[in-house]
N, C-alpha and C positions, 0 to 999 in steps of 0.2 A: 282666334279665340280671345275675347276681351279679358284683360287683367290690368289692374292698376299698380300692383306691387309684387315683388318676389316675397314668398312667405317668410323667409328667414331674415328679411331686412327690416321688418316692423319692430318698432321700439315704443317706449312710453311717450316719446315726443310725437308719435302719430295719434295719440289718444283723441277720441271724438271724430276722427276722420272716417268717411265712408269708403270702403275698399271693396274691390272685386278680386278674388283669388281663385287659383286653380291648383289642382294637384291630386295626389293619391292619398287614400285613407291609410294612415300608418297604425292607428289604434282607435278603438271605439269603447266608450265607457258609459253605462247607464246609471244615473244616480237619481232615482225617484222620478221627479218631473223634468229633470234636466238630462240631456244627452251631450256628452263631450266627445269630440272627434279631433285627433291630431292629424292635420293636413300637411302632407310632405310634398315639396318640390325640390329641385336641385339645390336651392339655396338653404333649405332647412325645414323646420317644422313650426307650425303655429297652432295654438289650441282654438278650436271652434266651440261655441256654446249654442245649443238649440233648446229653447224653452218649450213649454207644453204646447204652444200654438204651432211649433214646427215639428213636434214629435212624429206626427203621421208621415211627414215628407221624408224622414230618415229611417223609418222602421225597417226597411230592407237593406240599408247601406251596410257593407261589410269591408273588411280590410282589402286594400288595393283597388277599390272602386275609384273611378276618376270623377272628380266633382268640380263644379264651378259654384262659388258662393258669393253673395253680397252681404255686407254687414258693417257694423261699427266697431272700431278699435276701442277697447275698454281696459282699464287698469284691473289687473287680477288681484283678488284678495289673498289667495294662497299662492304667492309668487314661487317660481321654480328657478333657483339660482344656477342649476345645471344646464338650463336651456337659454340660448341667446335671446329668444323671444319670451322668456319666462316671466316678464313683468306685465305682459298684456295678454288679452284673448280677444276673439272676434265674436260679438253677439250677432248671430246670423239672422238676416231678414228674408233671404230667398236662397234657394238651392236648385241646381240643375245637375242631374246625374248624367254625365257625359258618356260614361261606359261602365259596365259591370265587370266583375272579375270572379273567376272560380277560386276555390281555396288553393293557395299556391303550394307547390311541392317543397319549397324552402321557406323558412321564417325570414321575412324581409326586415331585419333589424341588425343593430350593431353586433349583438351576440346571436349566433345561429348554430344549431346543432347539426346542420347539414354536412354530409361528407363532401370532400372536394369534388369528386366525380359528379355528384348531384348538382353542386354549384356550377360546375363547368357546363353541364347539360342545359341548365336553365340560366345561362350567364346573364341574359337580359334582366332577369330578376335580381341576380347577385349584384349587378351594377347599381341597383337602387340603394344598396347598403352603403353606408358612409365610407367604410374602409376602401372599397373598390372605387366608388365615385370620387372620393378625395384624391386617391392615387392618380386617377386619370386627369383630374384637374391640375394636380401638381406636375404631371408630365407635360401638359400643355404650357404651364407657366415657365417651366425650365426651357422648353423649346423656344418660347418667345424671348426669354432672356438671352439664349444663345444667339438667336438671329440678330437681335438688336446689338449685342456686344460685338460680335464679329463684324457686322456691317459697319460699325463705327471705326473698326480697325482697318477698313479697306478690303475686307473679304467679300467675294461675290458668290452668291448661292447659285449653283448650277446643277441641274439634274443630269444624271448619266443613265445609260440604257439598262433596262431590266432584262431584256432578251439579248444575250451576248454569246460569245464562243466559250466552249468548255476548255478550261485549262487545268487539268487534273494534277496539280502540284500543291496539295494541301488536303482539306477535308473533301468529302465526296460532293459532287455537284448535283443539284436537282436539274434534271433534263426535261426539255420541252420539245416534243416532236413537231416537225414542220409539215404542214399539210401540202404546201406548195412544192417543197423539195423533199419528197418522200425518201425516208431512209436517213435523213439528216436531222440534226437536233440543235436547238439553242440550249444554253444553260442559264439558270438564274444566277445572278452574281453573288459570290461569297463575300465580296466587298467591291467598291468601285476602284480598286487598286490601279489597274492599268489605265483606266479612263482619266483618273485624276492626275496621273503622271503625264498623260498626253495633254491635259489642260495646261500643265506647266510648260511643256514643249510648245504649246500654242500661245504662250505669252500671257496667260491670265494672272500669273504671279501669286495671287491669293484666292483660294477657292475654299468653299465649305458646302456641305450638304447634310441634311438630316435624312440619311439614306437607308432604304430597306435592303437587307442582306439575307442570304439563304444558305444554309449548310446542312447537308444530309449526314448528321452525326448523332451518336448516342447522346441522350438528353440527361439533364440533372436539374437540381433545384434552381440553379442560376443560369440555365441555358434553354433556348427555344430554337426550333428549326428555322423560323423566320424572326429576324430581330432588326433593331434599328441602331445605327451608329452615327454619332456626330463626326463626320468625316472632314478633315482639315488637311490642306496641302499648301506649301509655301515655297517660293523660289528664292534663290540667292541667300540661303540660310544655312546655319549649322545647328547642332543640337541645342545650344543655349537659346537661340532665337525661338525655336519650337517650344521648348520648355517654358520660356517666359510667357508666351501667349497662353499656353494651357494653364499655367499657374494663375494668371490674371483672370482667366475665365472661371476657374474653380472658385477663386476668392469671391468673384461677383455672384456666382450661384449660391454659395454657402452663406454669404452675407445677406442676400435678399431672401432666401428661402428659410434658412435656419437661424439667422441673426447671430452668427458666430464669426469671429475673426480666426482664420486658419493659422496654425503655427507654421514654422518653416518646413518646406518640402525637403525631406532628407534624401540622400543619395547613397546607394550601395551598388557595387558591381554584382553581376550574376554570381561570380565565384564567392564573394563575401556573403551574399544572401544564403547560398546553399550551405556554406560552412557554419554560419551562425544560427540559421533558422531551419535549414533542411527544406527550404521552399523558395521558389522564385516569386512568390506572392505572399510574403509573410505578414502576419498580423503583428505589428510592432507596438500594440497597446499594452503588452505585458512582456516580461523578461523571459526567464526559463530558456536561455539560449543553449545551443548545442556546444559541446566541448570535445575537441579531438584529443583522446587520451591514448592514442596509438603508441606514443613515445614512452608512456608509463609502463607499457607492457612489452617493450622492445626485447627484453631478455626473459620473457615469461616461459614457464614450464607448462602452462595450461595449454594443452594441445590444440584445442579449438581456436583460441586466440592466436596461437603461434602459426597455425596453418593459414589463417586469414591474413596475417601480416606478411607471411612469405608469399602469398598470392597477390600482394600489393593492394589488399583491402585495408580498411581502417576500422578503428573502434571509437565510437562516439558515445557520449554520456550527457545526461541532463541531471541536474540536482534539484530535488524538491525540498526546499527548506521547511523544516518542521512537518514533513509529509510522511514520516515513517508509520505513524499510527492511523493514517487515513486509508491505508490499503491492506486488506487481508490477503492471505495467500490466494483465495478465490478471485479477489479483485485483480491481483497481479497476473493471474492466469488469463483473465479477460483482456488485460492490456496487451499481453503477449499475442493473443488471438488477433487483436486489432492490428498490431504491428505486422503480423504475418500477411494480412491483406495487402500490404505494400511491399511484399517480397522478402521481408526479413525472415531468417530461419529461426531466430530465437530472441527473446528479451531477457537479459540478466539483471539482477538487482542486488544491491547491498544496503543495509540499514545501519545507521550509526547510533549506538546506544551504549551507555556506560563506558565510553571511550573505546568501544570495540565495534568492528564491522561484522555483521552476520547477514546471511542471505544465500541466494542460489549458487553463488560462485565463491563464497567465503572460504571454503576449504581448499580451493585450487589457486587462490591468489596469495602470493608470498607476503611476508611481513613488510618487506621493503616497498612492495607495490601498494599495500594498504596504507603505509605511512605517507607515501607520495600522494595518494588520492585524498587523504585527510588534509594534507598541506595544500594541495592544489585547489580544493573546493572549500577550504576553511570550514570543514564539517563541524557542526554543533549537534547537541543532543537531539535525536529524533529526525535527523536529515535522511533523505532517501536518494540513492543513486540508481539510475536506470541506464543500462548499456545495450547498444546494438553493435555487433561486429559483423561486417559483411563487405561486399564490394562497395566502393565509395558512394556511388549513386544510391544504392539500396539503403545503406546505413544512414545517409543523410535524409533521404526522402521518408523512410519509415519512422525515424525518430522525430523528424519535422512534423509529420502527420500526428504522431502521438503527442507532441508538444501542443499542437493546436487543440486537440481533444481535451488535454488536461487543463489548458487555459480556460475552456468553457466549463468543464465539469467542476473545477475547483473555484470558479468565480473570480479568476485572476484578471479579467478584462474590465476596464473602465469603459462602459458603454457610452459615456458622454463624450468620448474623444473621437476626433476624426484625424487619423494619422496617415498622411500621404507619404509615399516613398517612391522615388525614381529608381528603378532597377535598370542598370546600364551594362553595356559590354556583354551582350548575350553571345553564346557560341554561334559562329557562322553556320556550322553544320551539325547534324546529329546522325548517328549511324543507324540505318534501318536494317535490322536483323533479317527480315523477310526478303528484302530485295538485295541484301549483301552489298550495300553501297551507302555512301554519305548522301544525305538529302539536305535541302535548305531548311534550317531550323525555323526561320521566320517566313520568308519567301525569297525566290531567287533574284529579286531586284533590290535587296538590302545591301547597302555598301559595307564591305569589310573595313575594319580599322586600317588606316593608311599604312601603319607599320606591319600589318599582317598580309598585305597583298601578295608578298613573295611566298607566303605559306599556303596559298590557295591550292596548289597542286602537290606540295611536298609534305605538309604538316597540318592536314585538315582538322585533326583532333584539337589542336591548340590555336586554331584560327578564330578570332573574335570579330564581332560586327559592330556597326553603329546603330544597332537596334536597341530599343528601350521600351519599358512598360511603366505605367503609373499604377501603383498599388494603393488601395484605400482599405484599411481595416481587414486585410486578408483577401480582398477581392482584386482581381486584375481588372482595373477600370478602363485602361486603354493600352493599345499596343501601337508602336510606330517605329520609324527609322529614318535615317538619312538614306536616300536612294542612290543607286549607281547612275551616274550620268556619262561615264566614259565607256565607249563601245568596247574597247579592248578589255577592260576589267569585266564587263558583262559577259563577254565571250569566255573569259577564264572561269567565271563562276559556273556557267553552263557546263563547261568541260569538267569542272571539279565535282559536279553532281552526276557525272556520267551521261550528260545529254549531248548528243552529237549535233553538229551544225545543221544537219538535215532535220533532226527532231526539233531543235530550237526554232528553225524557220517554220516548220509545220505548226507548232503550237503558238509561237509568239511572233511570227514573221511580220505581221501587220504592226505590231508594237515596236519591234526592233528597227524596222524601216524608218520610223519617225526620228530615231536617235541619230540619224545621219545628218540631220539638218539643223544642228545647233541646239543642244540641250542644256538648259541651265542647271546648276546644282540645286537640288530640291529635297524636301523631306516633309513629313507630316505624321498624323496620328489618326486612329479611328477610336473614338470614345464610345463605350457601350452604354447607350442611353438607358436601357432597362436596368442594368446593374446600378447606374447612378441613381435612378429614381428609387430602386429597391432600398438602397442605403439611406437616402434622404427620407423615405417614408417609414423606415424602421422595420421592414419585413425582411425575411430571409428566403422568400419564395417569389421567384421572378414572375410567376403567373398572376400574382396580386397586382402587378403594375402594367399588365397587358389587357386590352379590352376583350379580345376573344382569343385566349391562348390555347396551345396544344397541350396534351397530356405527355407523360414521360415516354409514351409509345408513339409520339408525334401524330396523334389523332385529335380531331375536333369532335367532341362528344355532342355538341349542339347541332352542327350541320351534318354530322356523320361522314366527315371526310377524313382520310381518303375513301373513295368508294368506287365501285365498278362503273364502267360506261358501256353504252350499247354497242353492238357489233358494227353498226353503220359508222359511228365515229372512228372506231379503230380502222375500218376499211379505208376511210378517207385519208387517214394518216399513214397507211401502208404498214400497219402493225398487226401481227398475229401473236396471240398469247400462247405460251406453253401451258398445257393442262397439267 
């Protein structure tokens, strides 16, 4: 199809040129003897002008018709400063209707009133809107930046298999039945984890991949069942080497895309994060940090607090400066309901006014305890204290979630900031109540801290790892670790999570075998591409940065997947469905 220019690139410097353009009709306006049409292609919109001699040829043209036009670029009298092409228009001399269009089920414009489900069902129309189109272009640009940047540092892009073996030590796998080997299954990779480590064993030293990953897990606004990660692995490195590469990459992306110089990447251990923010992915663009006030109540006569302390729980509090009059009793009840979602049994509060504390626990807190709280928080008129007393993890997590909610609700967050935080020294294990055993907190190939190797069997609760996350504005942007390269340590980790040698061989034998033949120290990261683009584009919905996303129930409304298949296909695969 002949065209001389992209619609959005035309400027006043093109005046008097004859051009051929193609695109979709974005808007039509009739003004007496003149007809104006905004013609849209991927690059933008340009205004077409049809005089009375052309009126008959466009009488049937409607929104989303596909046109080819020839005409002369002319200076507009009524310039539009909001439009990149707003200084010019095209005086059309000939037109060809390439295709017609029915009335669309969504408004194809920057502002649309369509529900998200409707937009997903007609995603190809939604992509014509600037918001989705620009996000997809941004995604492309970031991928290009990543490829060029890492290639210059000596990284090699290598694809790893999509059909692989199921290794159920993490999220659920998506399974693919084998027609050739009836009764056996492939799994779609949750990440290229094992393969990228084998590439290090293979001597590639520096690998990366913009990799598709699949996890059968419950969804939320920042999660999809199939997603993309920027996968990086390096040999002969420690944490500092990995972090240096990642920080340089992020600085390159944010300089090129947002035009900002990033501040220092701060670091906190997992334990520090949980105690200060109640989250391992805290938003550090605002304060409102948690405070452990258990010591204040060590001699309390308040039975609820006393019982929690005796059961080795903790009492955490946050202080809302000048926040006392921002919350009615009804508002505080709503905050309590929110905290209960995270397992907290109750949310207590005290307000400071006229040099006195009042509130839900004012009558059961002693004068000495009140004085200590006033001193500790340097309370001033109208300050508000919120308390959660519970098991350590519950108290921290619930109050941390409440902190984040208050940060958004009260406008405490500076949206112009990009705060990166390395969270380090994650627990090596976490206790699985259902299975009554410790499981790998990250994955079973994460190296324990060298000083904690002796704790693998005897003190798993206090065993920490060389795992790390990079958090950006409250989102977990990447996860990674230094891997185990010592066979003896790997065997101990398997034993620590209750995996027998036979089970380890069955699940990972092909992987473990490779480690007998000279494995270098290595480590890496997997960066969530969609989350990165989500933040760069300013949306909080991951579906806005995916071309054809799934809903929260993991369905594709456009293609109607997942769907049933016919009996012949199932028979070939040796599968019979339970009715």
